[in-house]
LODRENVO-406415 format. One record per residue: x, y, z of N, C-alpha, C, O in turn; residue in one letter. Coordinates in steps of 0.1 Angstrom, whole numbers, plus 5000, padded with zeros to 4 digits. Example, Ala and Ser with C-alpha at 12.3 -4.5 7.8 and 13.67 -1.06 7.14 Angstrom:
513249435078512349555078513249675078514249675085A512849785071513749895071512950005079513450115080S
end
This chain:
209105782256208405742238209605692231210705742232M209205602227209105502218209705612204209505742203N210105562199210705622184210505542176209805582167S210805392174210105322165209405352160208405392165V209405342143207905332136207705212122208505152115R206505212124206605122112204905072106204105102115G204605032099203705042086202504912093202804792094L201604952096200004832099199104812082198204872076L199404762082197304682069196704622079197004512084A195704692081194904672089193504692077193404742066A192304642086191204642079190304752091190604732103S189504832087188404922095187304842102186904742096V186904862111186004732120184804842120183704842114I185804952130184105012130184305162131185505182130S183705272133184105392138183905362148183305272154I184705532154184505512169184005622173182905632180Q184505692169183905892171183305932164183905932154S181705982161180606042151182406152151183406122144S182406252160182106402157184506342152185606302157C183706382133185306402123186206482127187206442133F186006592123186106712127186106832138185206882144V187606852140187106962158187407092151187107102139Y187907172155188007332159188807312166188607222175P190107392166191307312166193007472166193507552158A193107432181194207552177195007532169195207432164C195907692165196607652148197907612158198507512154Q198407672171199807732177200407512185201507462184N199507462191199707352194198907182191199107062194C197607252183196507152178194907102188193707062186F195907122199194507102207193007152204192807242196S192007092212190607182211190007212206189307132199R189807342205188907492215187607472219186507422217L188607552226186507572231186207722224186907802220I184507722225183607782214182907852226182807832238L182707892222181108042225181108002216181707922209D179608142215179208162201180108332200179508402192S181008382204181608452200183608452197184308502188R183808372210185208392212186308232206185608152200R187208202207187708062213188608022216189608042208F188907962227190007922237190607812237190007702237S191807822237192807692241193007632248194207632251C192107552257192907532273194107492270194507462281P195307462261196807412268197607452268198507422275K197507622253198207692251197807842251198507922245C196307902260195707992260195108092250194408192249G196108002242195608072223194008142225193208072230C193708262222192108362218191808352210192508272204T191008382204190308452191188808462192188108432201G188408512178186908512175186908352169187808282164E185108322174185308192170185208172157185708082152A184108292145184408272130186108282125186408302113K186908272132188508262126189008122129189708062121D188508052142188807922142188707842132187707812125A190607772129190007692123189907502126189707482138S189907432121189007332117190007172115190707172105Y189907062124190906982117190506832121189806802130R191006762114190406602114190406492120190906392115Y189906462131190106362139189206232137188206222143R189606112125189006002128189405852138190205772138L188505892144189105742159189005612150188305632140S189405492152189505402141189505232147190605192150L188305142147189305032155189004932147187804902144K190304852142190504862125191004682137190904652149I191604592124192004422129192804402119192604462108A194304312119195204282114194604132113193504092117D195804022106195703882112195303832121194703722122T195803932133196003852143195903942156196603892165N195104092160194804182170193904282165194204302154D193004342169192804412175193204582181193904582191L192704712174194104782178193104942172192904972160F192605032184192105152184193205232177194305182178D193105352170193705432165193505572155192905582144I194105662164193205752158194205832149195405852152T193305892137193805962125193406132121192506172113V194506202128194906312125195506392113196706372108F194406492109195206622103194706632083193506622079G195706652075195606632068195206572052194606602041S196406412063196806332058194706242054194306162046C194006322064192606252054191906342040191306272032L192106442038191806572028191506432015190306402014D192206372007192006322002191006192000190506141989P190706142015189106062015188106092019187106032015F188306232032186906332022186906472016186606592020F187506422003187406561990187606721992187506821984G187906712004188506822012188606842021188406752030V188906992025189507012041188707002052187507022050T189206982066188407022072188107122073187107162080A188507162069188407372079186707412068185807482071E186807312052186207332040184507262044183407292042N185307152052184107082049183107052064182106972065L183807122073182707192079181807372076180707432080Q182507392072182007482064180707412060179707412066R181007352047180307322043178607202047177707172039Y178707182062177807162066177107272076176007262081I177907342078177407412082176107552073175007602073Q177407542066176207632048174807502047173707532049D175007392044174207362047172507382056171307392054F173507382065172207332081171407462078170107452078N172307592075172007692078171107722061170407822062Q170907692052170107732047169907562037170007572025L169607452041168107382043167607412059167007342068S167807502059166507592078166307432087165307382092G167707372086168207252092168207242108169207172112E167407302119167507282132168007192137168607212148T168007052132168706932140169306922139169006802139N170806922138171806932134171706812130171906782118T171406712141171606552147171606502132172706472127D170706512126170306472110171106452100171006352093A171906562098172906632092174106532096174606462086S174806512113176106442115175306342115176306262115Q173706212114174006082112173906042102173805922099A173806212089174306152073175406152077175706042081V176706252078178106212076178106112081177706052072L178206032090178805942101178105852097178105762106V176805792082176905682071177405692060177105622051Q178005772061178605862047180105772051180305662045A181105832061181505792063181605612069182705562066V180805532077180705402073181205332061182005242060E180205402051180405332043182105342031182405252023T182505422032183705472031184805382040186105372040C184105342045186505302059185805212065186505172074F184305122066184405002077184204902063183304912054I185604762063185404692063186504692050187004592046G186704842045187804822035189904862045190204922056K190604792033192104752041192904922037192804992027R193604952048194705002044196005012056196005002069F196805022049198205102057198505162061199405232056I198005182075198705282086200005292090200705202093F200305442091201905422099201405442111200505532114G202405332121202105422135203805402137204405442147V
end
């Protein structure tokens, strides 16, 4: 694996996935498998109660600089300033909103979130550490 790191100034062309927050293993950051009561990590075997699962940002983007297109994924707390809250709190807000509003169609609130993220990122230029 190449350990050379650099900076890339590029504009966001599109959001590649509508899943911005995922349940993450505290040990290895892999996506957890959740059921109604428990979680488990398929990578390291960590288990626990579903209510204790932690969440992490994962934003997959298509970006372009002056010459090329790239697919890039941005993980973790570096996205906190853009969302205004931690991934943990955003997940809690979404769950609370769906519960308080009686919303049974979680696709509706997800669509609003996707639209907000697209508005905030698409067409904007950022410097990415790669």
